[in-house]
C-alpha distance (Angstrom), angle and dihedral (degrees) to the residues before:
residue distance angle dihedral
X1 . . .
X2 3.95 . .
X3 3.83 91.2 .
X4 3.89 92.2 52.8
X5 3.80 91.0 47.1
X6 3.66 91.3 48.0
X7 3.76 93.5 49.7
X8 3.85 92.0 47.4
X9 3.69 89.1 50.0
X10 3.79 92.6 49.7
X11 3.81 91.0 49.3
X12 3.76 94.1 47.3
X13 3.92 89.4 52.5
X14 3.87 88.7 49.2
X15 3.76 90.8 49.0
X16 3.79 89.6 51.1
X17 3.79 90.4 50.8
X18 3.77 92.7 47.9
X19 3.88 91.0 49.6
X20 3.77 89.6 52.0
X21 3.84 90.3 50.1
X22 3.74 91.3 49.5
X23 3.84 91.2 49.7
X24 3.76 90.3 48.9
X25 3.77 93.0 51.1
X26 3.81 91.1 45.8
X27 3.76 92.1 52.4
X28 3.70 92.7 50.2
X29 3.78 91.6 49.2
X30 3.77 90.9 49.2
X31 3.90 91.1 48.4
X32 3.81 89.5 50.3
X33 3.82 92.8 50.1
X34 3.80 90.0 50.1
X35 3.79 91.7 51.8
X36 3.83 93.2 47.1
X37 3.87 90.6 49.0
X38 3.79 90.5 50.7
X39 3.84 90.3 48.2
X40 3.84 90.8 49.7
X41 3.79 89.6 50.1
X42 3.83 94.2 49.2
X43 3.85 93.4 45.3
X44 3.86 92.0 46.7
X45 3.70 92.9 44.3
X46 3.80 94.0 49.3
X47 3.79 90.7 50.1
X48 3.71 92.3 52.1
X49 3.72 93.4 44.3
X50 3.87 89.8 50.6
X51 3.85 90.7 49.7
X52 3.88 91.7 49.6
X53 3.80 88.3 62.7
X54 3.81 92.1 55.0
X55 3.76 98.2 34.5
X56 3.84 122.7 45.5
X57 3.76 91.0 -169.4
X58 3.84 90.3 59.3
X59 3.80 88.7 51.1
X60 3.77 92.9 51.1
X61 3.80 90.7 49.6
X62 3.88 93.0 46.7
X63 3.94 88.9 50.1
X64 3.74 90.8 51.5
X65 3.81 92.1 49.7
X66 3.79 92.9 46.0
X67 3.90 90.2 48.0
X68 3.81 89.4 53.2
X69 3.77 98.7 39.2
X70 3.86 107.5 37.6
X71 3.78 107.0 74.6
X72 3.95 104.1 153.5
X73 3.80 105.8 106.0
X74 3.89 90.5 -138.3
X75 3.71 93.0 52.5
X76 3.84 93.3 46.0
X77 3.74 91.2 50.4
X78 3.79 91.0 49.9
X79 3.84 94.9 49.2
X80 3.81 88.6 45.4
X81 3.83 90.6 54.6
X82 3.87 87.6 52.4
X83 3.70 93.8 47.0
X84 3.72 98.9 -108.4
X85 3.80 98.4 114.4
């Protein structure tokens, strides 16, 4: 009986270690995904902003999208103060 209990205890300890390792890997993957998503937003945004300087029709389109898509009063006020609404 002592051997079985010892084996179960060892297996449960190993299970807990594996679960902790899985959680760590998942957290790293999630952080990496967030960083990549932020990078995409910055790069795409920079490209669009750069194009609005050269092409007034792009700026008009972006302004229309922002007017439709940005609904939070705080965000709208900020964009308006920067000339984007």
